[in-house]
C-alpha positions in Angstrom: 39.9 -35.5 -37.3 38.2 -38.4 -35.6 34.6 -38.9 -36.8 32.0 -41.0 -35.1 29.1 -42.1 -37.3 25.9 -42.1 -35.3 22.2 -42.9 -35.5 22.5 -45.9 -37.8 21.7 -48.9 -35.8 19.3 -51.1 -34.0 17.8 -48.6 -31.6 16.0 -47.4 -34.6 13.4 -49.8 -35.9 15.3 -49.8 -39.2 18.1 -47.8 -40.7 16.8 -44.3 -41.8 18.1 -42.4 -44.8 18.6 -38.7 -44.2 15.4 -37.7 -46.1 13.3 -40.3 -44.2 14.6 -39.2 -40.8 14.2 -35.5 -41.8 10.6 -36.0 -42.8 9.8 -37.9 -39.6 11.3 -35.2 -37.4 9.6 -32.5 -39.4 6.3 -34.2 -39.0 6.5 -34.4 -35.2 7.8 -30.8 -34.9 5.0 -29.4 -37.1 2.4 -30.7 -34.6 3.8 -28.9 -31.6 3.6 -25.3 -30.3 6.6 -23.2 -29.3 5.2 -21.8 -26.1 8.5 -21.8 -24.0 10.9 -20.3 -26.4 13.8 -19.6 -26.2 14.6 -22.5 -24.0 17.9 -22.3 -22.0 17.7 -26.0 -21.2 15.4 -28.9 -22.2 14.8 -32.4 -20.8 13.9 -34.9 -23.5 13.9 -38.8 -23.8 16.4 -41.0 -25.6 14.4 -44.1 -26.7 13.8 -45.2 -30.3 12.0 -42.4 -32.1 9.0 -44.8 -32.8 8.4 -44.7 -29.0 9.4 -41.1 -28.0 9.9 -39.0 -31.2 6.6 -37.2 -30.8 7.2 -36.5 -27.1 10.7 -35.2 -27.7 9.4 -32.7 -30.3 7.7 -30.8 -27.5 11.1 -30.0 -26.0 13.0 -29.4 -29.3 10.3 -27.0 -30.6 11.4 -24.6 -27.8 15.0 -24.3 -29.1 15.7 -21.0 -30.8 18.4 -21.5 -33.5 18.8 -17.8 -34.0 20.5 -17.3 -30.6 21.8 -20.8 -29.8 25.5 -21.2 -30.6 26.7 -24.0 -28.2 24.7 -27.0 -27.2 25.7 -29.1 -24.1 24.3 -32.6 -24.3 24.3 -34.4 -20.9 23.5 -38.1 -21.2 23.6 -40.8 -18.5 26.0 -43.7 -18.9 24.1 -47.0 -19.5 27.0 -49.3 -20.3 30.2 -48.4 -18.3 30.6 -47.7 -14.6 31.5 -44.1 -14.3 31.7 -42.1 -11.1 32.5 -38.8 -12.8 31.7 -37.3 -16.2 33.4 -38.2 -19.4 34.2 -36.3 -22.7 34.2 -37.8 -26.2 37.5 -38.5 -27.9 36.2 -37.6 -31.4 35.9 -34.3 -33.3 32.7 -34.8 -35.2 29.5 -36.7 -34.8 28.1 -37.7 -38.2 24.3 -37.9 -38.3 22.1 -38.8 -41.3 21.2 -35.1 -41.6 24.6 -33.4 -41.3 27.8 -33.5 -39.3 27.9 -31.9 -35.8 31.2 -30.4 -34.6 32.4 -30.9 -31.0 33.6 -27.7 -29.4 37.3 -28.4 -28.7 37.7 -25.0 -26.9 35.0 -25.8 -24.3 36.3 -29.3 -24.1 39.8 -27.9 -23.3 38.3 -25.7 -20.5 36.4 -28.7 -19.0 39.4 -31.0 -19.3 41.6 -28.5 -17.4 39.4 -28.8 -14.3 40.6 -32.4 -13.7 37.0 -33.4 -13.2 36.5 -35.4 -16.4 37.6 -38.7 -18.0 37.8 -39.5 -21.7 35.3 -42.1 -23.0 36.7 -44.7 -25.3 35.6 -44.9 -28.9 33.8 -48.1 -28.0 31.8 -46.4 -25.1 31.0 -43.5 -27.4 29.6 -45.9 -30.1 27.7 -48.1 -27.6 26.0 -45.2 -25.7 22.6 -44.1 -27.0 21.7 -41.5 -24.5 23.6 -38.8 -26.3 23.3 -40.3 -29.8 19.5 -40.1 -29.8 19.6 -36.4 -29.4 21.9 -35.7 -32.3 19.4 -35.8 -35.2 16.9 -33.7 -33.2 19.6 -31.2 -32.4 20.6 -31.1 -36.1 17.0 -30.6 -37.1 16.2 -27.9 -34.6 19.4 -26.0 -35.6 19.3 -26.6 -39.4 18.7 -22.9 -40.3 22.1 -22.1 -38.6 23.9 -25.4 -39.3 27.4 -24.0 -39.7 27.1 -21.6 -36.7 27.0 -23.9 -33.7 29.0 -26.5 -31.9 28.1 -29.3 -29.5 29.6 -30.3 -26.1 28.6 -34.0 -25.4 29.1 -35.0 -21.8 28.6 -38.6 -20.5 27.3 -38.3 -16.9 28.2 -41.1 -14.4 26.5 -42.3 -11.2 27.4 -39.1 -9.3 27.0 -38.7 -5.6 24.9 -35.7 -4.5 28.1 -33.9 -3.7 29.4 -34.5 -7.2 26.1 -33.4 -8.8 26.6 -30.2 -6.8 30.2 -29.8 -8.0 29.3 -30.4 -11.6 26.3 -28.2 -11.3 28.5 -25.4 -10.1 30.9 -25.9 -12.9 28.2 -25.9 -15.6 26.3 -23.0 -14.1 28.6 -20.4 -15.8 27.8 -21.9 -19.2 24.1 -22.1 -18.3 24.2 -18.4 -17.6 25.1 -17.6 -21.2 22.0 -17.0 -23.4 23.8 -18.4 -26.4 24.2 -21.8 -24.8 21.5 -24.6 -24.6 21.6 -27.6 -22.3 20.0 -30.8 -23.5 19.4 -33.2 -20.6 18.8 -36.7 -21.8 16.4 -38.9 -19.7 13.6 -41.3 -19.9 11.3 -41.7 -16.9 9.9 -44.7 -15.1 11.1 -48.1 -16.4 8.4 -50.4 -15.0 8.2 -54.2 -15.1 10.0 -57.4 -14.3 12.7 -56.9 -16.9 13.6 -53.6 -15.2 13.3 -55.1 -11.7 11.0 -52.3 -10.7 7.3 -52.8 -9.9 6.2 -50.0 -7.6 2.4 -49.9 -7.5 0.1 -47.6 -5.6 -3.3 -49.3 -5.9 -5.2 -46.2 -4.9 -4.3 -44.8 -8.3 -6.3 -47.5 -10.2 -4.6 -49.3 -13.1 -0.8 -49.9 -13.0 -0.1 -47.4 -15.7 -2.0 -44.7 -13.7 0.2 -45.4 -10.7 3.3 -45.1 -12.9 2.0 -41.7 -14.3 1.3 -40.5 -10.7 4.8 -41.5 -9.6 6.5 -39.8 -12.6 4.4 -36.7 -12.2 5.4 -36.4 -8.6 9.0 -36.3 -9.8 8.2 -33.9 -12.6 6.6 -31.5 -10.2 9.7 -31.5 -8.0 11.9 -30.8 -11.1 9.6 -27.9 -11.9 10.2 -26.6 -8.4 13.9 -26.6 -9.3 14.9 -28.2 -6.0 17.8 -30.6 -6.2 17.5 -31.8 -2.6 13.8 -32.6 -2.9 14.5 -34.5 -6.2 17.2 -36.6 -4.4 14.8 -37.3 -1.5 12.1 -38.3 -4.0 14.5 -40.8 -5.7 15.6 -42.2 -2.3 12.0 -42.7 -1.2 10.5 -44.2 -4.4 13.6 -45.4 -6.3 11.9 -44.4 -9.5 14.0 -45.7 -12.4 14.6 -42.3 -14.1 17.7 -43.2 -16.0 18.8 -39.6 -16.5 18.5 -38.7 -12.8 22.2 -37.7 -12.5 22.1 -35.3 -15.6 18.9 -33.9 -14.2 20.6 -33.5 -10.8 23.5 -31.7 -12.4 21.0 -29.3 -14.2 19.1 -28.6 -11.0 22.3 -27.8 -9.1 23.4 -25.5 -11.9 20.1 -23.7 -11.8 20.3 -23.5 -8.0 23.7 -21.8 -8.3 22.4 -19.2 -10.7 19.3 -18.6 -8.5 21.6 -17.8 -5.6 23.0 -15.0 -7.8 19.5 -13.6 -8.5 18.7 -15.2 -11.8 15.0 -15.9 -12.3 14.1 -19.1 -14.1 11.2 -21.5 -14.5 10.9 -25.1 -15.8 7.8 -26.5 -17.4 7.0 -30.0 -18.6 5.1 -29.9 -21.9 4.4 -33.6 -22.6 4.3 -37.0 -21.0 3.9 -40.4 -22.6 4.3 -44.1 -21.9 5.5 -46.7 -24.4 2.5 -48.9 -23.5 -0.1 -49.0 -20.7 0.7 -51.6 -18.0 -2.3 -53.4 -16.6 -0.8 -56.5 -15.1 2.5 -57.8 -13.6 3.7 -59.3 -16.9 3.6 -55.9 -18.7 6.4 -53.5 -19.0 6.7 -49.9 -20.1 9.1 -46.9 -20.3 7.8 -43.3 -19.6 8.9 -40.2 -21.5 8.7 -36.5 -20.6 9.7 -33.4 -22.4 10.2 -29.9 -20.8 11.9 -26.6 -21.1 13.8 -24.2 -18.9 13.2 -20.5 -19.4 15.2 -17.5 -18.0 13.1 -14.5 -17.3 
C-alpha cells in the first residue's frame, strides 16, 4: 500500500491535531442547516479553513452518509500543466481524523478509458485542491467511516470539448444515488497579486463589484448551462480556479438531463476573505452549493 499523509502543512495556519480539527469542523457544521439533502454533488472551496471553513460547512452539511458510498473529488491542478485529468498513484490518503481509501476498482475503470494520466507523488503532495476536502469528507462521513471509498481526480486545463468528454464519462457515475461528487473551487481571486482587477464602478465599492461578478457566474451554474458558463468566463475572465471541474460537472448534468433526469443546483453560502476597497487590496471569494436530484 502507498499511503499519502495529508492536511499537515502550511496551508493551515498551524498543524492541527485530530481532536482540534474535529472540534473545529464540528463547530462549523453545527451552525448550518441541511436544507438540500441528500446532495448528489457539492461545490465547495479549498482555501485554508480559517478563511473558508465556515463557508464549506454549508455544502458538507448536505451530504447524507447513510446513502453515500463513493465520493468523487474533482480538484483543479494548481502546480503542474495538465491538459487532461490525472489519477493518484497511492492507495490511502491519511488525514488527522482517519484514513480514506481510494477506490481501485473505479480507478481501474477510469484508467481503461485511456483519458487519464497518473500524477506523481510530488504532484499529489503539492496539490491542495483535493487535500483540503479530505478532512471535511471524513467528518461528513464519520458515521459510516468503513463503508465508503474516494475517487480523487486532478482536473487539468481542459478545452470545452474535453470538459464535454469527461462530463459524459462521469455522468454514469453521477446517475448513481450512492455516489457523491465534490467539486473543488474558490471563486474570484482579485488584486495585483492575482493579476486580476475587474471593477464595475456602478456596483459601488470594489468588493461589491466582485460579489456581483461572482454571483453572475453562480446564477449561470444554478441554471446548469455549461455553454453559458464558458461564455461568462470568456467575457469576464473571472479567476474561478475550479472552472474546469465545474465545467465537467455541468456537462455531466447536461448529459443526464438529456436522458430525462430532473436536477437542481442551489448555492447556499458566499464569502470573501476580506473586503477590497482600493487597488492595493486583494481577496479570494468562496461559494458553497449543492446539487439535488428530484
